[in-house]
RODRENBA-594016 format. One record per residue (C-alpha): residue in three letters; residue number from 1; x, y, z. Coordinates in steps of 0.5 Angstrom, whole numbers, plus 500, padded with zeros to 3 digits. Last residue first. Example, Ala and Ser with C-alpha at 12.3 -4.5 7.8 and 13.67 -1.06 7.14 Angstrom:
REM RODRENBA-594016
<type:SER, seq:2, east:527, north:498, up:514>;
<type:ALA, seq:1, east:525, north:491, up:516>;
//
This chain:
REM RODRENBA-594016
<type:ASN, seq:260, east:116, north:227, up:907>;
<type:ALA, seq:259, east:111, north:233, up:904>;
<type:GLN, seq:258, east:110, north:231, up:897>;
<type:HIS, seq:257, east:110, north:237, up:892>;
<type:LEU, seq:256, east:108, north:238, up:885>;
<type:ALA, seq:255, east:110, north:244, up:880>;
<type:PHE, seq:254, east:107, north:249, up:875>;
<type:VAL, seq:253, east:108, north:251, up:868>;
<type:ALA, seq:252, east:103, north:254, up:864>;
<type:GLY, seq:251, east:104, north:250, up:857>;
<type:GLN, seq:250, east:097, north:250, up:854>;
<type:PRO, seq:249, east:097, north:242, up:856>;
<type:ASP, seq:248, east:100, north:244, up:862>;
<type:ALA, seq:247, east:106, north:243, up:864>;
<type:LEU, seq:246, east:110, north:240, up:869>;
<type:VAL, seq:245, east:115, north:241, up:875>;
<type:SER, seq:244, east:115, north:235, up:880>;
<type:ILE, seq:243, east:117, north:234, up:887>;
<type:VAL, seq:242, east:119, north:230, up:893>;
<type:GLY, seq:241, east:119, north:231, up:899>;
<type:ASP, seq:240, east:123, north:235, up:905>;
<type:LYS, seq:239, east:128, north:231, up:908>;
<type:GLY, seq:238, east:132, north:230, up:902>;
<type:ILE, seq:237, east:128, north:234, up:896>;
<type:SER, seq:236, east:127, north:228, up:892>;
<type:MET, seq:235, east:126, north:228, up:885>;
<type:ASN, seq:234, east:119, north:226, up:882>;
<type:GLN, seq:233, east:119, north:229, up:875>;
<type:VAL, seq:232, east:123, north:234, up:873>;
<type:TYR, seq:231, east:120, north:238, up:866>;
<type:ALA, seq:230, east:114, north:233, up:865>;
<type:GLN, seq:229, east:109, north:235, up:859>;
<type:ALA, seq:228, east:102, north:235, up:861>;
<type:GLY, seq:227, east:097, north:231, up:857>;
<type:LEU, seq:226, east:092, north:228, up:862>;
<type:GLY, seq:225, east:096, north:222, up:863>;
<type:LEU, seq:224, east:102, north:227, up:864>;
<type:ALA, seq:223, east:098, north:230, up:870>;
<type:GLN, seq:222, east:095, north:222, up:872>;
<type:THR, seq:221, east:103, north:220, up:872>;
<type:THR, seq:220, east:106, north:226, up:876>;
<type:ALA, seq:219, east:099, north:226, up:881>;
<type:ALA, seq:218, east:101, north:218, up:882>;
<type:ALA, seq:217, east:109, north:220, up:883>;
<type:CYS, seq:216, east:108, north:226, up:887>;
<type:ASP, seq:215, east:103, north:222, up:893>;
<type:ALA, seq:214, east:099, north:226, up:897>;
<type:VAL, seq:213, east:100, north:232, up:893>;
<type:LYS, seq:212, east:101, north:240, up:895>;
<type:PHE, seq:211, east:101, north:245, up:890>;
<type:TYR, seq:210, east:108, north:249, up:888>;
<type:ILE, seq:209, east:107, north:255, up:885>;
<type:LEU, seq:208, east:114, north:257, up:881>;
<type:TRP, seq:207, east:115, north:265, up:880>;
<type:HIS, seq:206, east:118, north:266, up:874>;
<type:PRO, seq:205, east:125, north:270, up:870>;
<type:PRO, seq:204, east:125, north:268, up:864>;
<type:THR, seq:203, east:128, north:259, up:862>;
<type:ASN, seq:202, east:134, north:261, up:858>;
<type:ALA, seq:201, east:139, north:261, up:863>;
<type:ASP, seq:200, east:136, north:254, up:866>;
<type:ARG, seq:199, east:136, north:256, up:873>;
<type:ALA, seq:198, east:141, north:252, up:880>;
<type:SER, seq:197, east:147, north:257, up:879>;
<type:ALA, seq:196, east:142, north:263, up:879>;
<type:PRO, seq:195, east:141, north:261, up:886>;
<type:VAL, seq:194, east:133, north:259, up:887>;
<type:ILE, seq:193, east:130, north:264, up:891>;
<type:GLY, seq:192, east:124, north:260, up:896>;
<type:GLY, seq:191, east:117, north:260, up:898>;
<type:VAL, seq:190, east:113, north:260, up:905>;
<type:PHE, seq:189, east:117, north:259, up:911>;
<type:LYS, seq:188, east:113, north:261, up:916>;
<type:GLY, seq:187, east:114, north:267, up:922>;
<type:ASP, seq:186, east:109, north:271, up:919>;
<type:HIS, seq:185, east:114, north:271, up:913>;
<type:GLN, seq:184, east:120, north:267, up:911>;
<type:ILE, seq:183, east:122, north:266, up:904>;
<type:HIS, seq:182, east:128, north:261, up:903>;
<type:LEU, seq:181, east:134, north:263, up:900>;
<type:TYR, seq:180, east:138, north:257, up:896>;
<type:ASP, seq:179, east:145, north:259, up:897>;
<type:GLY, seq:178, east:150, north:261, up:892>;
<type:SER, seq:177, east:152, north:267, up:896>;
<type:ALA, seq:176, east:151, north:265, up:904>;
<type:ASP, seq:175, east:146, north:268, up:908>;
<type:PRO, seq:174, east:146, north:269, up:916>;
<type:ASN, seq:173, east:143, north:264, up:919>;
<type:THR, seq:172, east:135, north:265, up:921>;
<type:SER, seq:171, east:133, north:258, up:920>;
<type:LYS, seq:170, east:130, north:253, up:915>;
<type:GLY, seq:169, east:136, north:253, up:909>;
<type:THR, seq:168, east:139, north:261, up:908>;
<type:ASP, seq:167, east:135, north:266, up:910>;
<type:ILE, seq:166, east:130, north:272, up:907>;
<type:GLY, seq:165, east:125, north:275, up:912>;
<type:TRP, seq:164, east:120, north:279, up:908>;
<type:GLY, seq:163, east:119, north:286, up:909>;
<type:PHE, seq:162, east:114, north:286, up:903>;
<type:LEU, seq:161, east:118, north:292, up:899>;
<type:GLN, seq:160, east:124, north:291, up:902>;
<type:ALA, seq:159, east:125, north:284, up:903>;
<type:TYR, seq:158, east:123, north:284, up:895>;
<type:PHE, seq:157, east:128, north:288, up:893>;
<type:GLN, seq:156, east:134, north:285, up:897>;
<type:ALA, seq:155, east:131, north:278, up:895>;
<type:ALA, seq:154, east:132, north:280, up:888>;
<type:GLN, seq:153, east:137, north:283, up:887>;
<type:GLU, seq:152, east:142, north:278, up:891>;
<type:GLN, seq:151, east:138, north:272, up:887>;
<type:ASP, seq:150, east:140, north:276, up:881>;
<type:PRO, seq:149, east:139, north:271, up:874>;
<type:SER, seq:148, east:131, north:270, up:877>;
<type:SER, seq:147, east:128, north:263, up:879>;
<type:LEU, seq:146, east:123, north:265, up:884>;
<type:GLU, seq:145, east:119, north:260, up:889>;
<type:VAL, seq:144, east:112, north:260, up:891>;
<type:TRP, seq:143, east:110, north:254, up:896>;
<type:CYS, seq:142, east:104, north:250, up:898>;
<type:ALA, seq:141, east:099, north:252, up:894>;
<type:THR, seq:140, east:092, north:247, up:894>;
<type:GLY, seq:139, east:090, north:241, up:892>;
<type:PRO, seq:138, east:092, north:236, up:898>;
<type:VAL, seq:137, east:091, north:240, up:904>;
<type:ASP, seq:136, east:095, north:245, up:908>;
<type:SER, seq:135, east:090, north:251, up:905>;
<type:VAL, seq:134, east:082, north:252, up:904>;
<type:GLY, seq:133, east:079, north:259, up:903>;
<type:VAL, seq:132, east:084, north:263, up:898>;
<type:GLY, seq:131, east:083, north:270, up:897>;
<type:THR, seq:130, east:080, north:276, up:901>;
<type:HIS, seq:129, east:075, north:277, up:896>;
<type:GLY, seq:128, east:070, north:283, up:898>;
<type:SER, seq:127, east:075, north:288, up:900>;
<type:ALA, seq:126, east:083, north:285, up:899>;
<type:GLN, seq:125, east:088, north:289, up:897>;
<type:TRP, seq:124, east:091, north:285, up:891>;
<type:LEU, seq:123, east:099, north:286, up:889>;
<type:ALA, seq:122, east:101, north:281, up:883>;
<type:LEU, seq:121, east:107, north:279, up:881>;
<type:VAL, seq:120, east:112, north:277, up:875>;
<type:ALA, seq:119, east:119, north:276, up:874>;
<type:GLY, seq:118, east:124, north:280, up:871>;
<type:THR, seq:117, east:130, north:282, up:875>;
<type:PRO, seq:116, east:128, north:289, up:878>;
<type:ASP, seq:115, east:121, north:285, up:879>;
<type:GLN, seq:114, east:115, north:286, up:874>;
<type:LEU, seq:113, east:109, north:289, up:878>;
<type:VAL, seq:112, east:102, north:287, up:877>;
<type:ALA, seq:111, east:096, north:292, up:881>;
<type:LEU, seq:110, east:090, north:289, up:884>;
<type:ARG, seq:109, east:083, north:292, up:888>;
<type:GLY, seq:108, east:079, north:289, up:891>;
<type:GLN, seq:107, east:073, north:284, up:891>;
<type:GLY, seq:106, east:066, north:289, up:890>;
<type:PRO, seq:105, east:068, north:291, up:883>;
<type:VAL, seq:104, east:075, north:289, up:881>;
<type:GLU, seq:103, east:078, north:296, up:882>;
<type:LEU, seq:102, east:085, north:297, up:878>;
<type:ALA, seq:101, east:092, north:299, up:881>;
<type:ASP, seq:100, east:097, north:301, up:875>;
<type:GLN, seq:99, east:098, north:293, up:871>;
<type:LEU, seq:98, east:105, north:293, up:869>;
<type:ILE, seq:97, east:108, north:297, up:873>;
<type:THR, seq:96, east:116, north:296, up:872>;
<type:ALA, seq:95, east:120, north:295, up:879>;
<type:GLY, seq:94, east:126, north:299, up:881>;
<type:LEU, seq:93, east:125, north:301, up:889>;
<type:THR, seq:92, east:121, north:306, up:887>;
<type:ARG, seq:91, east:117, north:303, up:883>;
<type:ALA, seq:90, east:115, north:298, up:888>;
<type:ARG, seq:89, east:115, north:303, up:893>;
<type:LYS, seq:88, east:109, north:307, up:889>;
<type:VAL, seq:87, east:106, north:301, up:887>;
<type:MET, seq:86, east:105, north:299, up:894>;
<type:GLU, seq:85, east:102, north:305, up:896>;
<type:GLU, seq:84, east:097, north:305, up:891>;
<type:VAL, seq:83, east:095, north:298, up:892>;
<type:ASN, seq:82, east:094, north:299, up:900>;
<type:THR, seq:81, east:093, north:293, up:906>;
<type:VAL, seq:80, east:098, north:288, up:901>;
<type:ALA, seq:79, east:096, north:281, up:900>;
<type:VAL, seq:78, east:101, north:278, up:895>;
<type:TYR, seq:77, east:098, north:274, up:888>;
<type:ALA, seq:76, east:102, north:269, up:884>;
<type:LEU, seq:75, east:100, north:268, up:877>;
<type:TRP, seq:74, east:100, north:262, up:873>;
<type:ASN, seq:73, east:101, north:263, up:866>;
<type:PRO, seq:72, east:099, north:261, up:858>;
<type:PRO, seq:71, east:104, north:266, up:855>;
<type:VAL, seq:70, east:104, north:273, up:853>;
<type:GLY, seq:69, east:106, north:274, up:847>;
<type:MET, seq:68, east:104, north:282, up:847>;
<type:SER, seq:67, east:099, north:280, up:841>;
<type:ARG, seq:66, east:096, north:274, up:846>;
<type:GLN, seq:65, east:095, north:279, up:853>;
<type:GLU, seq:64, east:091, north:284, up:846>;
<type:LYS, seq:63, east:087, north:278, up:844>;
<type:THR, seq:62, east:086, north:277, up:852>;
<type:LEU, seq:61, east:088, north:271, up:856>;
<type:PRO, seq:60, east:082, north:266, up:858>;
<type:TYR, seq:59, east:082, north:266, up:865>;
<type:ALA, seq:58, east:083, north:261, up:871>;
<type:ALA, seq:57, east:082, north:262, up:879>;
<type:GLY, seq:56, east:085, north:259, up:885>;
<type:THR, seq:55, east:084, north:254, up:891>;
<type:ASP, seq:54, east:077, north:258, up:894>;
<type:GLY, seq:53, east:074, north:253, up:899>;
<type:GLY, seq:52, east:068, north:248, up:899>;
<type:ASP, seq:51, east:073, north:242, up:900>;
<type:LEU, seq:50, east:076, north:245, up:894>;
<type:LYS, seq:49, east:074, north:251, up:890>;
<type:PHE, seq:48, east:077, north:253, up:882>;
<type:ILE, seq:47, east:074, north:259, up:881>;
<type:THR, seq:46, east:073, north:261, up:874>;
<type:TYR, seq:45, east:073, north:268, up:870>;
<type:ALA, seq:44, east:069, north:267, up:864>;
<type:GLY, seq:43, east:069, north:269, up:857>;
<type:ALA, seq:42, east:071, north:277, up:855>;
<type:ASP, seq:41, east:066, north:276, up:850>;
<type:HIS, seq:40, east:064, north:284, up:853>;
<type:GLY, seq:39, east:062, north:280, up:860>;
<type:MET, seq:38, east:066, north:277, up:865>;
<type:PRO, seq:37, east:062, north:271, up:866>;
<type:ILE, seq:36, east:063, north:268, up:872>;
<type:ASP, seq:35, east:064, north:259, up:873>;
<type:VAL, seq:34, east:065, north:256, up:879>;
<type:PRO, seq:33, east:070, north:250, up:878>;
<type:SER, seq:32, east:071, north:244, up:882>;
<type:TRP, seq:31, east:077, north:242, up:883>;
<type:GLY, seq:30, east:080, north:235, up:885>;
<type:PHE, seq:29, east:087, north:236, up:884>;
<type:LEU, seq:28, east:088, north:233, up:878>;
<type:PRO, seq:27, east:081, north:231, up:875>;
<type:GLY, seq:26, east:079, north:239, up:876>;
<type:TYR, seq:25, east:086, north:241, up:874>;
<type:PHE, seq:24, east:086, north:239, up:867>;
<type:ALA, seq:23, east:079, north:238, up:864>;
<type:LYS, seq:22, east:078, north:245, up:868>;
<type:ALA, seq:21, east:085, north:248, up:864>;
<type:GLY, seq:20, east:081, north:245, up:857>;
<type:ASP, seq:19, east:076, north:249, up:858>;
<type:ALA, seq:18, east:080, north:256, up:859>;
<type:ASP, seq:17, east:084, north:255, up:852>;
<type:THR, seq:16, east:089, north:260, up:851>;
<type:THR, seq:15, east:090, north:260, up:859>;
<type:GLY, seq:14, east:091, north:265, up:865>;
<type:LEU, seq:13, east:092, north:262, up:871>;
<type:GLU, seq:12, east:091, north:266, up:878>;
<type:PHE, seq:11, east:093, north:263, up:885>;
<type:TRP, seq:10, east:091, north:268, up:890>;
<type:CYS, seq:9, east:094, north:270, up:898>;
<type:PHE, seq:8, east:101, north:269, up:898>;
<type:SER, seq:7, east:102, north:273, up:905>;
<type:GLY, seq:6, east:106, north:280, up:905>;
<type:PRO, seq:5, east:100, north:283, up:909>;
<type:THR, seq:4, east:096, north:277, up:913>;
<type:LEU, seq:3, east:091, north:274, up:910>;
<type:PRO, seq:2, east:084, north:276, up:910>;
<type:MET, seq:1, east:078, north:272, up:914>;
//
């Protein structure tokens, strides 16, 4: 069943070591990899499965991407009804289009944009592949968070592009400068935008994907044992649980979240 337009619908890892990524994420999240050959010596597109459903994917970065300095990274996709129309709207709102509308035969259409503050996000118009097939269990993406040098500009851009509600706290109170902003879609809080004061100015703008875990401390220890690097370890976020921010052995950054 397709997710509604404006939903985070897919999560994709670009990596320099596909086998290493499978060896890392498989034990950590209980994912089973299914490789789909891409042809032309491009390697395989790996679908990660959990409980019979798709949770995300991985692919080897191309020579062109590496030559352009694209690092290993996790990319979030947002569901749209018409990629071409959304690309036009994004351009009008000040985005840079990194990948224009592209057909994935039998699966859907995609585009990749860089928002006016520098963060990269993808669009997905589903046909054969509608996106994630399992959620709300350990090993699935549960939150997506934007780190931007201009929180207000970013919030305005995405609100206009996707119709997201942007709220302070988990309420509909008016926005206040310097607060953590929550992204609301379909009546649910699905992500956030950190205030500029809370981010490292030396870190490029980016979207950070959080994966649900039952025990953050145990998952963090396991990730470190598998070769991860920790930026934040087992930090309490009050009533909302515990988080860790990690880089996998190839350098792609992601986060863990344990709910209270």
